[in-house]
PyMOL Python script that loads the backbone (N, CA, C, O; Angstrom):
from pymol import cmd

cmd.read_pdbstr("""\
ATOM      1  N   MET A   1       5.893  -1.585   8.007  1.00  0.00           N
ATOM      2  CA  MET A   1       4.458  -1.484   7.922  1.00  0.00           C
ATOM      3  C   MET A   1       3.952  -2.712   7.191  1.00  0.00           C
ATOM      4  O   MET A   1       4.441  -3.037   6.109  1.00  0.00           O
ATOM      5  N   ILE A   2       3.004  -3.379   7.756  1.00  0.00           N
ATOM      6  CA  ILE A   2       2.358  -4.525   7.124  1.00  0.00           C
ATOM      7  C   ILE A   2       0.930  -4.120   6.809  1.00  0.00           C
ATOM      8  O   ILE A   2       0.238  -3.556   7.657  1.00  0.00           O
ATOM      9  N   ILE A   3       0.492  -4.400   5.611  1.00  0.00           N
ATOM     10  CA  ILE A   3      -0.858  -4.044   5.209  1.00  0.00           C
ATOM     11  C   ILE A   3      -1.590  -5.305   4.804  1.00  0.00           C
ATOM     12  O   ILE A   3      -1.110  -6.072   3.970  1.00  0.00           O
ATOM     13  N   ASN A   4      -2.739  -5.515   5.389  1.00  0.00           N
ATOM     14  CA  ASN A   4      -3.570  -6.649   5.027  1.00  0.00           C
ATOM     15  C   ASN A   4      -4.792  -6.107   4.302  1.00  0.00           C
ATOM     16  O   ASN A   4      -5.590  -5.377   4.890  1.00  0.00           O
ATOM     17  N   LEU A   5      -4.944  -6.457   3.038  1.00  0.00           N
ATOM     18  CA  LEU A   5      -6.099  -6.052   2.253  1.00  0.00           C
ATOM     19  C   LEU A   5      -7.067  -7.224   2.229  1.00  0.00           C
ATOM     20  O   LEU A   5      -6.743  -8.303   1.732  1.00  0.00           O
ATOM     21  N   ILE A   6      -8.246  -7.002   2.766  1.00  0.00           N
ATOM     22  CA  ILE A   6      -9.205  -8.089   2.923  1.00  0.00           C
ATOM     23  C   ILE A   6     -10.271  -7.985   1.844  1.00  0.00           C
ATOM     24  O   ILE A   6     -10.979  -6.983   1.748  1.00  0.00           O
ATOM     25  N   GLN A   7     -10.376  -9.013   1.050  1.00  0.00           N
ATOM     26  CA  GLN A   7     -11.347  -9.068  -0.046  1.00  0.00           C
ATOM     27  C   GLN A   7     -12.458 -10.018   0.342  1.00  0.00           C
ATOM     28  O   GLN A   7     -12.203 -11.125   0.814  1.00  0.00           O
ATOM     29  N   GLU A   8     -13.663  -9.595   0.146  1.00  0.00           N
ATOM     30  CA  GLU A   8     -14.809 -10.464   0.392  1.00  0.00           C
ATOM     31  C   GLU A   8     -14.920 -11.493  -0.732  1.00  0.00           C
ATOM     32  O   GLU A   8     -15.181 -11.115  -1.874  1.00  0.00           O
ATOM     33  N   LYS A   9     -14.735 -12.738  -0.452  1.00  0.00           N
ATOM     34  CA  LYS A   9     -14.952 -13.914  -1.295  1.00  0.00           C
ATOM     35  C   LYS A   9     -14.420 -13.856  -2.722  1.00  0.00           C
ATOM     36  O   LYS A   9     -13.598 -14.700  -3.079  1.00  0.00           O
ATOM     37  N   GLU A  10     -14.836 -12.919  -3.550  1.00  0.00           N
ATOM     38  CA  GLU A  10     -14.455 -12.951  -4.961  1.00  0.00           C
ATOM     39  C   GLU A  10     -13.005 -12.538  -5.183  1.00  0.00           C
ATOM     40  O   GLU A  10     -12.429 -11.804  -4.379  1.00  0.00           O
ATOM     41  N   GLU A  11     -12.429 -13.008  -6.266  1.00  0.00           N
ATOM     42  CA  GLU A  11     -11.044 -12.687  -6.623  1.00  0.00           C
ATOM     43  C   GLU A  11     -10.948 -11.278  -7.185  1.00  0.00           C
ATOM     44  O   GLU A  11     -11.859 -10.802  -7.864  1.00  0.00           O
ATOM     45  N   ARG A  12      -9.829 -10.613  -6.894  1.00  0.00           N
ATOM     46  CA  ARG A  12      -9.561  -9.288  -7.464  1.00  0.00           C
ATOM     47  C   ARG A  12      -8.818  -9.451  -8.781  1.00  0.00           C
ATOM     48  O   ARG A  12      -8.055 -10.400  -8.964  1.00  0.00           O
ATOM     49  N   LYS A  13      -9.050  -8.518  -9.693  1.00  0.00           N
ATOM     50  CA  LYS A  13      -8.261  -8.533 -10.923  1.00  0.00           C
ATOM     51  C   LYS A  13      -6.923  -7.856 -10.660  1.00  0.00           C
ATOM     52  O   LYS A  13      -6.818  -6.992  -9.789  1.00  0.00           O
ATOM     53  N   LYS A  14      -5.907  -8.247 -11.412  1.00  0.00           N
ATOM     54  CA  LYS A  14      -4.562  -7.697 -11.256  1.00  0.00           C
ATOM     55  C   LYS A  14      -4.567  -6.211 -11.615  1.00  0.00           C
ATOM     56  O   LYS A  14      -5.141  -5.811 -12.629  1.00  0.00           O
ATOM     57  N   ILE A  15      -3.922  -5.399 -10.774  1.00  0.00           N
ATOM     58  CA  ILE A  15      -3.866  -3.961 -10.967  1.00  0.00           C
ATOM     59  C   ILE A  15      -2.550  -3.596 -11.655  1.00  0.00           C
ATOM     60  O   ILE A  15      -1.477  -4.021 -11.225  1.00  0.00           O
ATOM     61  N   ASN A  16      -2.642  -2.814 -12.713  1.00  0.00           N
ATOM     62  CA  ASN A  16      -1.478  -2.320 -13.437  1.00  0.00           C
ATOM     63  C   ASN A  16      -1.276  -0.856 -13.043  1.00  0.00           C
ATOM     64  O   ASN A  16      -2.250  -0.123 -12.868  1.00  0.00           O
ATOM     65  N   ILE A  17      -0.029  -0.429 -12.904  1.00  0.00           N
ATOM     66  CA  ILE A  17       0.256   0.962 -12.528  1.00  0.00           C
ATOM     67  C   ILE A  17      -0.453   1.936 -13.465  1.00  0.00           C
ATOM     68  O   ILE A  17      -0.970   2.958 -13.012  1.00  0.00           O
ATOM     69  N   ALA A  18      -0.484   1.639 -14.748  1.00  0.00           N
ATOM     70  CA  ALA A  18      -1.087   2.540 -15.735  1.00  0.00           C
ATOM     71  C   ALA A  18      -2.588   2.731 -15.496  1.00  0.00           C
ATOM     72  O   ALA A  18      -3.155   3.744 -15.905  1.00  0.00           O
ATOM     73  N   GLU A  19      -3.230   1.768 -14.840  1.00  0.00           N
ATOM     74  CA  GLU A  19      -4.670   1.847 -14.580  1.00  0.00           C
ATOM     75  C   GLU A  19      -5.009   2.710 -13.367  1.00  0.00           C
ATOM     76  O   GLU A  19      -6.156   3.121 -13.196  1.00  0.00           O
ATOM     77  N   LEU A  20      -4.020   2.982 -12.532  1.00  0.00           N
ATOM     78  CA  LEU A  20      -4.280   3.703 -11.286  1.00  0.00           C
ATOM     79  C   LEU A  20      -4.299   5.210 -11.492  1.00  0.00           C
ATOM     80  O   LEU A  20      -3.485   5.754 -12.239  1.00  0.00           O
ATOM     81  N   ARG A  21      -5.226   5.876 -10.830  1.00  0.00           N
ATOM     82  CA  ARG A  21      -5.226   7.339 -10.747  1.00  0.00           C
ATOM     83  C   ARG A  21      -4.795   7.650  -9.319  1.00  0.00           C
ATOM     84  O   ARG A  21      -5.572   7.483  -8.379  1.00  0.00           O
ATOM     85  N   PHE A  22      -3.578   8.094  -9.164  1.00  0.00           N
ATOM     86  CA  PHE A  22      -3.013   8.320  -7.840  1.00  0.00           C
ATOM     87  C   PHE A  22      -3.589   9.581  -7.205  1.00  0.00           C
ATOM     88  O   PHE A  22      -3.747  10.609  -7.864  1.00  0.00           O
ATOM     89  N   TYR A  23      -3.899   9.485  -5.920  1.00  0.00           N
ATOM     90  CA  TYR A  23      -4.386  10.642  -5.161  1.00  0.00           C
ATOM     91  C   TYR A  23      -3.256  11.650  -4.951  1.00  0.00           C
ATOM     92  O   TYR A  23      -3.466  12.862  -5.014  1.00  0.00           O
ATOM     93  N   ASN A  24      -2.056  11.127  -4.700  1.00  0.00           N
ATOM     94  CA  ASN A  24      -0.889  11.971  -4.458  1.00  0.00           C
ATOM     95  C   ASN A  24      -0.055  12.026  -5.738  1.00  0.00           C
ATOM     96  O   ASN A  24       0.557  11.034  -6.132  1.00  0.00           O
ATOM     97  N   ASP A  25      -0.036  13.193  -6.380  1.00  0.00           N
ATOM     98  CA  ASP A  25       0.701  13.307  -7.639  1.00  0.00           C
ATOM     99  C   ASP A  25       2.203  13.514  -7.440  1.00  0.00           C
ATOM    100  O   ASP A  25       2.940  13.692  -8.410  1.00  0.00           O
ATOM    101  N   ARG A  26       2.657  13.490  -6.183  1.00  0.00           N
ATOM    102  CA  ARG A  26       4.086  13.654  -5.907  1.00  0.00           C
ATOM    103  C   ARG A  26       4.800  12.320  -5.645  1.00  0.00           C
ATOM    104  O   ARG A  26       5.980  12.315  -5.293  1.00  0.00           O
ATOM    105  N   LEU A  27       4.106  11.205  -5.811  1.00  0.00           N
ATOM    106  CA  LEU A  27       4.744   9.899  -5.624  1.00  0.00           C
ATOM    107  C   LEU A  27       5.797   9.680  -6.701  1.00  0.00           C
ATOM    108  O   LEU A  27       5.585  10.004  -7.869  1.00  0.00           O
ATOM    109  N   ASP A  28       6.943   9.121  -6.291  1.00  0.00           N
ATOM    110  CA  ASP A  28       7.954   8.773  -7.294  1.00  0.00           C
ATOM    111  C   ASP A  28       7.649   7.377  -7.847  1.00  0.00           C
ATOM    112  O   ASP A  28       6.713   6.715  -7.398  1.00  0.00           O
ATOM    113  N   GLU A  29       8.438   6.944  -8.814  1.00  0.00           N
ATOM    114  CA  GLU A  29       8.170   5.659  -9.474  1.00  0.00           C
ATOM    115  C   GLU A  29       8.225   4.478  -8.511  1.00  0.00           C
ATOM    116  O   GLU A  29       7.411   3.560  -8.614  1.00  0.00           O
ATOM    117  N   SER A  30       9.180   4.488  -7.569  1.00  0.00           N
ATOM    118  CA  SER A  30       9.282   3.356  -6.637  1.00  0.00           C
ATOM    119  C   SER A  30       8.066   3.308  -5.714  1.00  0.00           C
ATOM    120  O   SER A  30       7.615   2.225  -5.342  1.00  0.00           O
ATOM    121  N   GLN A  31       7.537   4.465  -5.345  1.00  0.00           N
ATOM    122  CA  GLN A  31       6.329   4.494  -4.519  1.00  0.00           C
ATOM    123  C   GLN A  31       5.126   3.988  -5.309  1.00  0.00           C
ATOM    124  O   GLN A  31       4.304   3.241  -4.777  1.00  0.00           O
ATOM    125  N   LYS A  32       5.017   4.386  -6.565  1.00  0.00           N
ATOM    126  CA  LYS A  32       3.918   3.911  -7.406  1.00  0.00           C
ATOM    127  C   LYS A  32       3.998   2.397  -7.587  1.00  0.00           C
ATOM    128  O   LYS A  32       2.981   1.706  -7.549  1.00  0.00           O
ATOM    129  N   GLU A  33       5.211   1.890  -7.784  1.00  0.00           N
ATOM    130  CA  GLU A  33       5.390   0.441  -7.911  1.00  0.00           C
ATOM    131  C   GLU A  33       4.998  -0.271  -6.621  1.00  0.00           C
ATOM    132  O   GLU A  33       4.402  -1.347  -6.665  1.00  0.00           O
ATOM    133  N   ALA A  34       5.328   0.319  -5.475  1.00  0.00           N
ATOM    134  CA  ALA A  34       4.964  -0.273  -4.181  1.00  0.00           C
ATOM    135  C   ALA A  34       3.445  -0.303  -4.004  1.00  0.00           C
ATOM    136  O   ALA A  34       2.898  -1.267  -3.470  1.00  0.00           O
ATOM    137  N   VAL A  35       2.772   0.749  -4.451  1.00  0.00           N
ATOM    138  CA  VAL A  35       1.303   0.789  -4.372  1.00  0.00           C
ATOM    139  C   VAL A  35       0.718  -0.340  -5.215  1.00  0.00           C
ATOM    140  O   VAL A  35      -0.132  -1.094  -4.742  1.00  0.00           O
ATOM    141  N   SER A  36       1.165  -0.456  -6.450  1.00  0.00           N
ATOM    142  CA  SER A  36       0.682  -1.513  -7.334  1.00  0.00           C
ATOM    143  C   SER A  36       0.997  -2.892  -6.753  1.00  0.00           C
ATOM    144  O   SER A  36       0.145  -3.781  -6.752  1.00  0.00           O
ATOM    145  N   PHE A  37       2.227  -3.065  -6.260  1.00  0.00           N
ATOM    146  CA  PHE A  37       2.635  -4.334  -5.654  1.00  0.00           C
ATOM    147  C   PHE A  37       1.707  -4.712  -4.497  1.00  0.00           C
ATOM    148  O   PHE A  37       1.217  -5.839  -4.434  1.00  0.00           O
ATOM    149  N   ALA A  38       1.467  -3.771  -3.585  1.00  0.00           N
ATOM    150  CA  ALA A  38       0.624  -4.043  -2.417  1.00  0.00           C
ATOM    151  C   ALA A  38      -0.803  -4.390  -2.829  1.00  0.00           C
ATOM    152  O   ALA A  38      -1.404  -5.312  -2.279  1.00  0.00           O
ATOM    153  N   LEU A  39      -1.340  -3.658  -3.787  1.00  0.00           N
ATOM    154  CA  LEU A  39      -2.713  -3.906  -4.220  1.00  0.00           C
ATOM    155  C   LEU A  39      -2.864  -5.256  -4.915  1.00  0.00           C
ATOM    156  O   LEU A  39      -3.966  -5.803  -4.966  1.00  0.00           O
ATOM    157  N   ASN A  40      -1.779  -5.796  -5.448  1.00  0.00           N
ATOM    158  CA  ASN A  40      -1.840  -7.076  -6.151  1.00  0.00           C
ATOM    159  C   ASN A  40      -1.560  -8.285  -5.261  1.00  0.00           C
ATOM    160  O   ASN A  40      -1.585  -9.416  -5.745  1.00  0.00           O
ATOM    161  N   GLN A  41      -1.299  -8.074  -3.988  1.00  0.00           N
ATOM    162  CA  GLN A  41      -1.043  -9.200  -3.096  1.00  0.00           C
ATOM    163  C   GLN A  41      -2.356  -9.813  -2.628  1.00  0.00           C
ATOM    164  O   GLN A  41      -3.342  -9.107  -2.419  1.00  0.00           O
ATOM    165  N   ARG A  42      -2.360 -11.114  -2.468  1.00  0.00           N
ATOM    166  CA  ARG A  42      -3.576 -11.808  -2.022  1.00  0.00           C
ATOM    167  C   ARG A  42      -3.886 -11.523  -0.563  1.00  0.00           C
ATOM    168  O   ARG A  42      -5.053 -11.402  -0.192  1.00  0.00           O
ATOM    169  N   GLU A  43      -2.855 -11.413   0.271  1.00  0.00           N
ATOM    170  CA  GLU A  43      -3.120 -11.257   1.689  1.00  0.00           C
ATOM    171  C   GLU A  43      -2.337 -10.131   2.348  1.00  0.00           C
ATOM    172  O   GLU A  43      -2.924  -9.273   3.007  1.00  0.00           O
ATOM    173  N   VAL A  44      -1.015 -10.126   2.176  1.00  0.00           N
ATOM    174  CA  VAL A  44      -0.190  -9.200   2.955  1.00  0.00           C
ATOM    175  C   VAL A  44       0.877  -8.559   2.069  1.00  0.00           C
ATOM    176  O   VAL A  44       1.440  -9.203   1.183  1.00  0.00           O
ATOM    177  N   ALA A  45       1.138  -7.292   2.325  1.00  0.00           N
ATOM    178  CA  ALA A  45       2.258  -6.601   1.683  1.00  0.00           C
ATOM    179  C   ALA A  45       3.070  -5.934   2.781  1.00  0.00           C
ATOM    180  O   ALA A  45       2.506  -5.372   3.719  1.00  0.00           O
ATOM    181  N   ILE A  46       4.376  -5.993   2.669  1.00  0.00           N
ATOM    182  CA  ILE A  46       5.267  -5.361   3.647  1.00  0.00           C
ATOM    183  C   ILE A  46       5.995  -4.221   2.959  1.00  0.00           C
ATOM    184  O   ILE A  46       6.630  -4.408   1.921  1.00  0.00           O
ATOM    185  N   ILE A  47       5.895  -3.034   3.553  1.00  0.00           N
ATOM    186  CA  ILE A  47       6.584  -1.856   3.037  1.00  0.00           C
ATOM    187  C   ILE A  47       7.686  -1.535   4.048  1.00  0.00           C
ATOM    188  O   ILE A  47       7.396  -1.282   5.217  1.00  0.00           O
ATOM    189  N   HIS A  48       8.942  -1.541   3.609  1.00  0.00           N
ATOM    190  CA  HIS A  48      10.037  -1.272   4.544  1.00  0.00           C
ATOM    191  C   HIS A  48      11.071  -0.370   3.886  1.00  0.00           C
ATOM    192  O   HIS A  48      11.130  -0.259   2.661  1.00  0.00           O
ATOM    193  N   GLY A  49      11.869   0.261   4.702  1.00  0.00           N
ATOM    194  CA  GLY A  49      12.926   1.135   4.205  1.00  0.00           C
ATOM    195  C   GLY A  49      13.394   2.052   5.310  1.00  0.00           C
ATOM    196  O   GLY A  49      12.768   2.129   6.367  1.00  0.00           O
ATOM    197  N   PRO A  50      14.494   2.749   5.074  1.00  0.00           N
ATOM    198  CA  PRO A  50      15.033   3.644   6.103  1.00  0.00           C
ATOM    199  C   PRO A  50      14.128   4.855   6.324  1.00  0.00           C
ATOM    200  O   PRO A  50      13.264   5.150   5.498  1.00  0.00           O
ATOM    201  N   PRO A  51      14.328   5.550   7.439  1.00  0.00           N
ATOM    202  CA  PRO A  51      13.529   6.742   7.729  1.00  0.00           C
ATOM    203  C   PRO A  51      13.637   7.783   6.608  1.00  0.00           C
ATOM    204  O   PRO A  51      14.694   7.968   6.005  1.00  0.00           O
ATOM    205  N   GLY A  52      12.524   8.444   6.356  1.00  0.00           N
ATOM    206  CA  GLY A  52      12.522   9.537   5.386  1.00  0.00           C
ATOM    207  C   GLY A  52      12.416   9.138   3.930  1.00  0.00           C
ATOM    208  O   GLY A  52      12.647   9.964   3.047  1.00  0.00           O
ATOM    209  N   THR A  53      12.071   7.886   3.657  1.00  0.00           N
ATOM    210  CA  THR A  53      12.015   7.427   2.266  1.00  0.00           C
ATOM    211  C   THR A  53      10.603   7.429   1.678  1.00  0.00           C
ATOM    212  O   THR A  53      10.418   7.034   0.528  1.00  0.00           O
ATOM    213  N   GLY A  54       9.614   7.865   2.442  1.00  0.00           N
ATOM    214  CA  GLY A  54       8.249   7.974   1.916  1.00  0.00           C
ATOM    215  C   GLY A  54       7.361   6.774   2.164  1.00  0.00           C
ATOM    216  O   GLY A  54       6.368   6.584   1.461  1.00  0.00           O
ATOM    217  N   LYS A  55       7.699   5.961   3.152  1.00  0.00           N
ATOM    218  CA  LYS A  55       6.876   4.782   3.443  1.00  0.00           C
ATOM    219  C   LYS A  55       5.464   5.173   3.862  1.00  0.00           C
ATOM    220  O   LYS A  55       4.490   4.613   3.358  1.00  0.00           O
ATOM    221  N   THR A  56       5.346   6.123   4.772  1.00  0.00           N
ATOM    222  CA  THR A  56       4.033   6.532   5.258  1.00  0.00           C
ATOM    223  C   THR A  56       3.196   7.115   4.129  1.00  0.00           C
ATOM    224  O   THR A  56       2.005   6.820   4.026  1.00  0.00           O
ATOM    225  N   THR A  57       3.800   7.936   3.287  1.00  0.00           N
ATOM    226  CA  THR A  57       3.103   8.506   2.132  1.00  0.00           C
ATOM    227  C   THR A  57       2.611   7.394   1.206  1.00  0.00           C
ATOM    228  O   THR A  57       1.493   7.451   0.694  1.00  0.00           O
ATOM    229  N   THR A  58       3.445   6.398   0.999  1.00  0.00           N
ATOM    230  CA  THR A  58       3.082   5.260   0.151  1.00  0.00           C
ATOM    231  C   THR A  58       1.939   4.469   0.766  1.00  0.00           C
ATOM    232  O   THR A  58       1.001   4.082   0.069  1.00  0.00           O
ATOM    233  N   VAL A  59       2.015   4.229   2.058  1.00  0.00           N
ATOM    234  CA  VAL A  59       0.969   3.464   2.739  1.00  0.00           C
ATOM    235  C   VAL A  59      -0.369   4.209   2.694  1.00  0.00           C
ATOM    236  O   VAL A  59      -1.414   3.585   2.509  1.00  0.00           O
ATOM    237  N   VAL A  60      -0.348   5.510   2.857  1.00  0.00           N
ATOM    238  CA  VAL A  60      -1.588   6.294   2.756  1.00  0.00           C
ATOM    239  C   VAL A  60      -2.202   6.107   1.369  1.00  0.00           C
ATOM    240  O   VAL A  60      -3.412   5.920   1.249  1.00  0.00           O
ATOM    241  N   GLU A  61      -1.385   6.155   0.334  1.00  0.00           N
ATOM    242  CA  GLU A  61      -1.883   5.952  -1.040  1.00  0.00           C
ATOM    243  C   GLU A  61      -2.448   4.554  -1.210  1.00  0.00           C
ATOM    244  O   GLU A  61      -3.492   4.387  -1.840  1.00  0.00           O
ATOM    245  N   ILE A  62      -1.781   3.543  -0.660  1.00  0.00           N
ATOM    246  CA  ILE A  62      -2.281   2.167  -0.746  1.00  0.00           C
ATOM    247  C   ILE A  62      -3.650   2.064  -0.089  1.00  0.00           C
ATOM    248  O   ILE A  62      -4.569   1.463  -0.644  1.00  0.00           O
ATOM    249  N   ILE A  63      -3.782   2.654   1.097  1.00  0.00           N
ATOM    250  CA  ILE A  63      -5.063   2.605   1.815  1.00  0.00           C
ATOM    251  C   ILE A  63      -6.161   3.294   1.005  1.00  0.00           C
ATOM    252  O   ILE A  63      -7.261   2.757   0.873  1.00  0.00           O
ATOM    253  N   LEU A  64      -5.871   4.471   0.467  1.00  0.00           N
ATOM    254  CA  LEU A  64      -6.870   5.188  -0.336  1.00  0.00           C
ATOM    255  C   LEU A  64      -7.285   4.382  -1.569  1.00  0.00           C
ATOM    256  O   LEU A  64      -8.470   4.303  -1.895  1.00  0.00           O
ATOM    257  N   GLN A  65      -6.313   3.791  -2.247  1.00  0.00           N
ATOM    258  CA  GLN A  65      -6.611   2.987  -3.436  1.00  0.00           C
ATOM    259  C   GLN A  65      -7.429   1.745  -3.073  1.00  0.00           C
ATOM    260  O   GLN A  65      -8.358   1.374  -3.791  1.00  0.00           O
ATOM    261  N   ALA A  66      -7.077   1.112  -1.960  1.00  0.00           N
ATOM    262  CA  ALA A  66      -7.796  -0.095  -1.529  1.00  0.00           C
ATOM    263  C   ALA A  66      -9.241   0.230  -1.170  1.00  0.00           C
ATOM    264  O   ALA A  66     -10.156  -0.502  -1.545  1.00  0.00           O
ATOM    265  N   ILE A  67      -9.445   1.318  -0.449  1.00  0.00           N
ATOM    266  CA  ILE A  67     -10.803   1.726  -0.090  1.00  0.00           C
ATOM    267  C   ILE A  67     -11.609   2.039  -1.352  1.00  0.00           C
ATOM    268  O   ILE A  67     -12.784   1.686  -1.451  1.00  0.00           O
ATOM    269  N   LYS A  68     -10.970   2.702  -2.308  1.00  0.00           N
ATOM    270  CA  LYS A  68     -11.615   3.023  -3.586  1.00  0.00           C
ATOM    271  C   LYS A  68     -12.096   1.752  -4.294  1.00  0.00           C
ATOM    272  O   LYS A  68     -13.105   1.770  -4.998  1.00  0.00           O
ATOM    273  N   GLN A  69     -11.360   0.646  -4.098  1.00  0.00           N
ATOM    274  CA  GLN A  69     -11.725  -0.639  -4.713  1.00  0.00           C
ATOM    275  C   GLN A  69     -12.705  -1.438  -3.858  1.00  0.00           C
ATOM    276  O   GLN A  69     -13.091  -2.547  -4.227  1.00  0.00           O
ATOM    277  N   GLY A  70     -13.107  -0.880  -2.721  1.00  0.00           N
ATOM    278  CA  GLY A  70     -14.058  -1.569  -1.849  1.00  0.00           C
ATOM    279  C   GLY A  70     -13.428  -2.602  -0.934  1.00  0.00           C
ATOM    280  O   GLY A  70     -14.129  -3.449  -0.381  1.00  0.00           O
ATOM    281  N   LEU A  71     -12.103  -2.540  -0.768  1.00  0.00           N
ATOM    282  CA  LEU A  71     -11.411  -3.486   0.108  1.00  0.00           C
ATOM    283  C   LEU A  71     -11.414  -2.984   1.549  1.00  0.00           C
ATOM    284  O   LEU A  71     -11.515  -1.784   1.804  1.00  0.00           O
ATOM    285  N   LYS A  72     -11.305  -3.907   2.464  1.00  0.00           N
ATOM    286  CA  LYS A  72     -11.109  -3.558   3.863  1.00  0.00           C
ATOM    287  C   LYS A  72      -9.611  -3.565   4.115  1.00  0.00           C
ATOM    288  O   LYS A  72      -8.898  -4.415   3.581  1.00  0.00           O
ATOM    289  N   VAL A  73      -9.127  -2.631   4.920  1.00  0.00           N
ATOM    290  CA  VAL A  73      -7.694  -2.468   5.133  1.00  0.00           C
ATOM    291  C   VAL A  73      -7.377  -2.566   6.619  1.00  0.00           C
ATOM    292  O   VAL A  73      -8.072  -1.993   7.457  1.00  0.00           O
ATOM    293  N   CYS A  74      -6.316  -3.301   6.928  1.00  0.00           N
ATOM    294  CA  CYS A  74      -5.860  -3.424   8.311  1.00  0.00           C
ATOM    295  C   CYS A  74      -4.352  -3.171   8.357  1.00  0.00           C
ATOM    296  O   CYS A  74      -3.569  -4.114   8.246  1.00  0.00           O
ATOM    297  N   PRO A  75      -3.927  -1.889   8.522  1.00  0.00           N
ATOM    298  CA  PRO A  75      -2.488  -1.615   8.603  1.00  0.00           C
ATOM    299  C   PRO A  75      -1.949  -1.914  10.003  1.00  0.00           C
ATOM    300  O   PRO A  75      -2.627  -1.678  11.003  1.00  0.00           O
ATOM    301  N   VAL A  76      -0.737  -2.430  10.061  1.00  0.00           N
ATOM    302  CA  VAL A  76      -0.070  -2.732  11.329  1.00  0.00           C
ATOM    303  C   VAL A  76       1.328  -2.145  11.267  1.00  0.00           C
ATOM    304  O   VAL A  76       2.017  -2.269  10.254  1.00  0.00           O
ATOM    305  N   SER A  77       1.749  -1.502  12.355  1.00  0.00           N
ATOM    306  CA  SER A  77       3.077  -0.905  12.379  1.00  0.00           C
ATOM    307  C   SER A  77       3.716  -1.153  13.735  1.00  0.00           C
ATOM    308  O   SER A  77       3.022  -1.360  14.731  1.00  0.00           O
ATOM    309  N   CYS A  78       5.033  -1.132  13.766  1.00  0.00           N
ATOM    310  CA  CYS A  78       5.749  -1.207  15.029  1.00  0.00           C
ATOM    311  C   CYS A  78       6.880  -0.184  15.004  1.00  0.00           C
ATOM    312  O   CYS A  78       7.387   0.169  13.939  1.00  0.00           O
ATOM    313  N   ILE A  79       7.259   0.275  16.160  1.00  0.00           N
ATOM    314  CA  ILE A  79       8.314   1.282  16.267  1.00  0.00           C
ATOM    315  C   ILE A  79       9.647   0.579  16.471  1.00  0.00           C
ATOM    316  O   ILE A  79       9.760  -0.347  17.275  1.00  0.00           O
ATOM    317  N   SER A  80      10.633   1.022  15.747  1.00  0.00           N
ATOM    318  CA  SER A  80      11.969   0.466  15.876  1.00  0.00           C
ATOM    319  C   SER A  80      12.522   0.750  17.266  1.00  0.00           C
ATOM    320  O   SER A  80      12.182   1.762  17.879  1.00  0.00           O
ATOM    321  N   HIS A  81      13.360  -0.128  17.754  1.00  0.00           N
ATOM    322  CA  HIS A  81      13.969   0.058  19.068  1.00  0.00           C
ATOM    323  C   HIS A  81      14.781   1.334  19.164  1.00  0.00           C
ATOM    324  O   HIS A  81      14.886   1.929  20.236  1.00  0.00           O
ATOM    325  N   GLU A  82      15.355   1.757  18.048  1.00  0.00           N
ATOM    326  CA  GLU A  82      16.221   2.938  18.089  1.00  0.00           C
ATOM    327  C   GLU A  82      15.450   4.233  18.313  1.00  0.00           C
ATOM    328  O   GLU A  82      16.051   5.262  18.621  1.00  0.00           O
ATOM    329  N   TYR A  83      14.115   4.195  18.162  1.00  0.00           N
ATOM    330  CA  TYR A  83      13.309   5.404  18.333  1.00  0.00           C
ATOM    331  C   TYR A  83      12.573   5.439  19.665  1.00  0.00           C
ATOM    332  O   TYR A  83      11.815   6.376  19.917  1.00  0.00           O
ATOM    333  N   ARG A  84      12.773   4.463  20.508  1.00  0.00           N
ATOM    334  CA  ARG A  84      12.080   4.426  21.802  1.00  0.00           C
ATOM    335  C   ARG A  84      12.771   5.300  22.805  1.00  0.00           C
ATOM    336  O   ARG A  84      12.330   5.394  23.950  1.00  0.00           O
TER     337      ARG A  84
END
""", "prot")
cmd.dss("prot")
cmd.show_as("cartoon", "prot")
cmd.util.cbc("prot")
cmd.orient("prot")
C-alpha cells in the first residue's frame, strides 16, 4: 500500500506518537509507529508486510489521522500475483 499525503503549500509540523489520539484503540505498537511514520513523510509512505499483519487496519488509521489534520489522501494498492 502506498499512501500519498498531499499538503497544501505550508509545511506540516512533525507528529509524535504521544500527540496522536488513535481512533482504533486496538493498534499495537508497530502499527502506531507506522501511523506516525506515514504522517511524518513529505510525500509518500509505503506500508508492507505479509498477509494478516494489520496493514489495512493501519492504513485506515493513517487516512483518518490525515483527514483530521486537513490533508488530502491518495491511497494506492495492488494485488499480489499469488492472490489472482
